[in-house]
C-alpha positions in Angstrom: -2.0 -33.9 6.0 1.8 -34.1 5.3 3.5 -31.2 3.6 4.4 -31.6 -0.1 8.0 -31.9 -1.1 8.1 -28.3 -2.4 6.7 -26.9 0.9 9.4 -28.8 2.8 12.1 -27.4 0.6 10.7 -23.9 1.0 10.6 -24.2 4.8 14.0 -26.0 5.0 12.2 -29.1 6.4 10.5 -27.2 9.2 7.0 -28.3 10.2 4.5 -27.2 12.8 1.8 -24.7 13.4 1.9 -21.2 12.0 2.2 -18.3 14.5 -0.9 -16.4 15.5 -1.1 -13.3 13.4 -0.4 -10.0 15.2 -3.5 -7.8 15.4 -2.5 -4.3 14.5 -3.8 -1.5 12.3 -2.0 -1.6 8.9 -3.2 1.9 7.9 -3.1 4.7 10.4 -4.2 8.3 9.8 -1.1 10.4 8.9 -0.7 13.4 11.1 1.3 15.5 8.6 -0.6 18.6 7.3 -1.6 18.4 3.6 -0.6 14.7 3.3 -3.0 13.1 0.9 -4.4 16.4 -0.5 -5.5 16.6 -4.1 -2.4 17.5 -6.2 -1.8 21.1 -7.0 0.6 22.9 -9.3 2.7 23.9 -6.3 6.3 22.7 -5.9 6.4 19.8 -3.4 8.5 20.0 -0.3 11.6 17.9 -0.4 10.9 14.2 0.0 7.2 14.5 -0.9 5.6 12.3 -3.6 2.9 13.1 -6.1 0.9 10.1 -7.4 -1.6 9.5 -10.1 -3.1 6.1 -11.1 -4.4 6.0 -14.6 -8.2 5.4 -14.9 -8.8 5.6 -11.2 -11.7 7.6 -9.9 -9.2 9.1 -7.4 -7.4 12.3 -8.4 -3.7 12.8 -8.3 -2.6 13.4 -4.7 0.5 14.6 -2.8 2.0 12.5 0.0 4.5 13.2 2.7 6.5 10.0 2.3 6.9 6.8 0.3 4.9 4.9 2.9 1.9 7.2 2.6 2.1 7.3 -1.2 2.1 3.5 -1.3 -1.1 3.3 0.8 -2.6 6.0 -1.5 -1.7 4.1 -4.7 -3.2 0.9 -3.3 -6.4 2.8 -2.5 -6.5 4.4 -5.9 -6.1 1.0 -7.6 -9.1 -0.3 -5.6 -11.1 2.6 -7.1 -10.5 1.9 -10.8 -13.2 3.1 -13.2 -15.1 0.5 -15.2 -13.4 -0.2 -18.5 -16.7 -0.4 -20.3 
């Protein structure tokens, strides 16, 4: 099946087969102590992130980096409580 005009414009006219996806783990266990712990009232170390997702069953948590916090937010969004 030929590509649509919009697809050709997006791909700068290139056609062909897609690359085989690389098989790798997207989420690996963080090795930093206390990363992902339930948030406390303590002052966070420099560079750490505290996250909280409204209406999630996951509590607020503390993360060692932006990358870990992004993974945590995504998981919290998957655990949203029913709006009913």
